[in-house]
N, C-alpha and C positions, 0 to 999 in steps of 0.2 A: 345322653350317654352314648359313647361310641361302642357299638357291638362288634364292629369289624374295622380294622385299621391296617393299612399297608404303609410301611415306612422305608422309602428309598430301596425298594427291592430290585435285584438284578437277576434275571432268569435267562438261562441258555438252553439251546438245543445243540448238544455237542459243543463245537467251538463257536457257534453263532450266538452272538449276544442279542437276544430278541427283545428283552425289556431292560431298559437302562434307567434306573433311579426312579421307579414309579412310586408315588405316594398318593393315597386317597383314603377316605373313610366313609362309613355308613353308620348313622345313628339308629337307635331303637325305633322300630316302626317306620323308618324312612325308606323311600324308594329312590334309588339313584341309578343313573344310566352311564355307560361308557359308550361314546359315539366315535366312530372312526371308520376309515375305509378298510377293505380286506388287507390283511397282512401287517397291520400296525401293532398287533400284540394284544388285542382285546380278549380273545379266547385264552391265550397264554396267561393273562392276568387271573382269570378264573381258575385255570388249572394249577396255577401257583398257590392260590388260596387253599384249594382242596387237597394239595399235596401230590397231585399227579405229575407236575413238573415243578418241583420245589426250587425256590430261588437259591442262588449260591451265596448271596449276601443280602443284607437288609432284614427287616422284621415284619412278620405278620402276626397280628394280635386278634384273638376272638374273645370277646367279653373281657378284655384286658389281659388275657393269658397269651404268652408268646408261643404261638403254634408253629413257628418256622421249622420246617423239616419234619413235621409230624407225618406219619403215614395216613393215607386217605381215610381208613376206617376210624382212626382216632379223631380226625377233623370232623367227620360226619357225626360222630358220637357227641360232639359239643353242641349239636343243634343246627348243622349246616345241611341244606339240600342242594345238590348240584344237578341241574337239568341241562345236559349237553345238547348242542344243536342236532347231533346224530340220534338222540333219544334213547338209543341202546335198549330197545325192547327185546326181551328174551324170547327168541323163536321157539316154538314147540310148547310154550306155556300159555295157558289161558290168561285173559285179562285179570281175573281174580287171583290167579297164581302169581302173576307179575306183581300185584299189589301186596300179597302176603309176604313175598320174599323181602320186601323193603321195610317191613314193620320193625320199629325200634322201641324197646321198652322205655317208658318215661315215668318219672315220679309225679308228673302233673296229672290232675284229675281230668282235665279237658283235653284228652289226647285224640289224635286222628285215628280213625278206624275205617274199615271198608264201607259201612253204611254212610258215614259222613262224606267220604269221597264220592260215593254215588249220588249224594244230594247235590253236589256241585257239578257232577258230570253224569247226568242221567243216561247219556248215550252209552257210557261204559257199563252201566247196570244192565242195559238191554243186551249187551254183548259179553257178559261176564264169563261165558264158557267158550268164547271164540279165541282162537290163537291170536295173541297180541300182535304178532308180526304181520297178520293179514288185515289189520285195521287200516282205514284210510289215513292219510297224512295228518289230518286234523284230529282224528281220534287217537292216533299214536301220540300226538303232542299232549292231548288231555291225559292219556295214560301216564306219560312221563311226568307231568306235573302231579297227578294223583299219587304216583309212586313216591315222588319226593315228599309229599305231605305225610305219607305213612311213617316217615322217620321223625314225625313231630318236630319240624324245624322251627327255629326262631329267625333264621336267616336263609333266604333262598337266592341261589346264584342261577340266573336264567340266561342261557346262551341262544341268541337268534331264534326266539319263539315263532317268528313269522316265516321262517325258512320253508319254502315249498308249499305254503298254504295260500288259498284264495283269499281275497280281501274280506269276504264275509266270514270265513273261518278265523282269520286273524282277529277281527273284531270280537268274535265270540270268545276266543281264548283270552284276549286282553281284558275283556269285561270280567271274566271269571277270576283271573289272577288279581285284578284290582280289587274286586269284591272281597276275596279271601284275605288278601294282605291288609286291607283296611279293617276288616272285621276282627281278624285274629292278631293284628299288630305284628305281622311277619315283616322283617326288614328285607328289602329286595335290592340286589345288585344285578342290573340288566345290561346285557350286551346286545346291541341291535343296530342294523343298518337302515331299516325302514323307519324313518324319523317319526312317523305318525304313532308308532308304538310307544317309545319313551316319552313322547309329548303327552300321551294320555296317562301313562303309568307313573312316571317319575316326577319328583319335585326339584331335583338337582341333577346336573349333567356335567360329566367330564369329557371334554373334547380331546381325544387322543390322536397324537401325530405318530410318525414312525418311531420305532424302538420304544413304544410305551411312553413317550414324552407327552405330558399334559400341556396342551396349548392354551386352554382356557377352561374355567369353571363358570357355569352360569345357571341361574334358576330358571324354572319354566316361565315365570313372568318375564324375565329378561329375554328369553327366547321368543316369546310371543310378541314382544315389543320390537324385535329385530329378527324376523324369521330367516333372513338371508344369511345370517351368521352361520347357522348350522348347515343350510343347503350348500353353501360354498365349501364348508369344511368337508362335507361328505362327497363332493363332486370334483374337488381339485385333484 
């Protein structure tokens, strides 16, 4: 079952045609990555999905519903969590207050709450009263993911989770995200340049070229059989 689908979307910043005819999909419980160099349109694809930079043409479907042009709050209400690379932690608010602000009511019994988030991120529990903006980069990334979970998502859009983090912290965050996605069947669409992250998290990969053009789609198994394919794509 396709929980997220983009059909030939075209997205602009002003007169600049940033994404030209992008199509992709994510199935229920599946982890998919978009790989590409800076400036090819990876982040814009995520912003298009969540309604921050809506496409001018084409279609976006969430659980089969055409969500093209919906405002962000309506998209999020469908069960989408967007964790941007900038993390957008609210300064002046504690870790716990940042989490509380993101809570979304759900009809499901097994909903995310603050104690559950603290189980995955015990560092946040230790700093629950600390200003979220004063956390380390790794802790802010954990808070951003935890805040996304408070919306009880079925789909997570994760943008450059390794940005600004040490290799050890990257591994920690990746392990936690993989664990929670596998356990809770959260579908994941990941944007990342550090190829080790999608290699560990995702089962299928879209290689994006300029203007959002998909150059190739490959499975993790195909990637492992020819690792140079992705390395060349990211370094050309």
